N, C-alpha and C positions, 0 to 999 in steps of 0.2 A: 504494500499500500504506500501511497505517496507521503511526502513530508507534511507535517502540520503547518498551520499558518505562522507560528512562531519560528519554526525551523526555516521555512521559506523566507521569511523576513530577514532572519540572520544571514542567510546565504546572499540575499540581495544586498544587504549592507556590506558583506565581505567583498562582493564583486564591485560595488561602488568604491570601496576603499582601495581595492587592488587595481581596477581598471579606470576608475574616475570617469572623465567625460566620455570616453569611448563606450562604456556601458550605458551611461545616460543617453548618449546618442542612439545606441541600439534600441533602448526601450522606447524611443520616440518613433520607431518604425511601426507601421500599421499592424503587423502580425506579431509584435513582441509585447508580451505582458508580464509584468513582474510576478504575477500570481501563477504563471505557468511553470510547472516544475521542469519543463524542458528548455526554459529560456536560457539556462546556463550552458547547456550543450550547444544550443543553437548559436549563441554568442561565440563560443570557442571555435565552432566549426566555420563560422562565416567571417569572423573578424580578420581583416587584412592588415590594417594599420591606421594610424592617425598621422596627418601631415599638416604642415604649415598652410596657411590660407593662401595658396597659390595654385591655380588650376594646372599650370604646366608642370609644376613640381609633382603634383599628384599623378598626372598622366604619365610622367617619366618613371614613376615608381610602380605603377600598377598596370601599365600597358607597354607596348613596343614603341611608344611615341618617340622617345629619344633616338632610338636606333633608326627608325624610319626617317625622322627629320634629318639626321646626319647623312643618311644615304641619299636623300633627295638633294640636300645642299651640295654633296659631293658630285652628284650628277650634273647639277647646275654649273658648278665651277668647271667641271671637265668639259662642258659644252661652251665655256667661255662666257657664261652669264654671271651677272652679279647676284649675290644672295637675295637681294630685294625683288628679284623677278618671280621667285617662288614663295608661296605662302601656304601654311597649313592653317586651316580654320579651326582654331582650338575650341571655339564655342560648339561647332558641329561635332567634333570629336568627343567633347565633354558630354554632350547630349546623348550620343551613341553609346558611350561608355556607361552612362547611367541607365539607359533604357535596356541594354543587353547584358552587361557584365556585372555591374555592381550597384548596390545602394550606397549613395554617398550622402552623408548627413553633414550639413554645415552647422556646427555647434561650438560655441565659445571660441570663435576665431580659429578653428581648425576644421579640416575635413576628415571625417571618420568614414572609413571604407569597409563595406561588408559585401562578401560574395552573395550573389543571388542563388 
């Protein structure tokens, strides 16, 4: 049988102490409830990381963005083009990343990333 309410609350408090804003951000997701005994496993299985409030930094850490950007810029230079000829639309990549790969929660000036 599952944990009682007091034990569940103690575990929630432990996770808040241990993971801080990352766990708070996770609890803000629509399917995450602190009363669900599986919330802890779900958090541990899906938590990717927390990153400074910079979309390019997040994308560089959780996607192939940096590698692809570098390859595109290298191709542009090889063709004799200046780097300002090519542009990666970070907003579109951000939206795709959020809709397909990750839940990204903007919380307390950080992005907290969770696998879908």
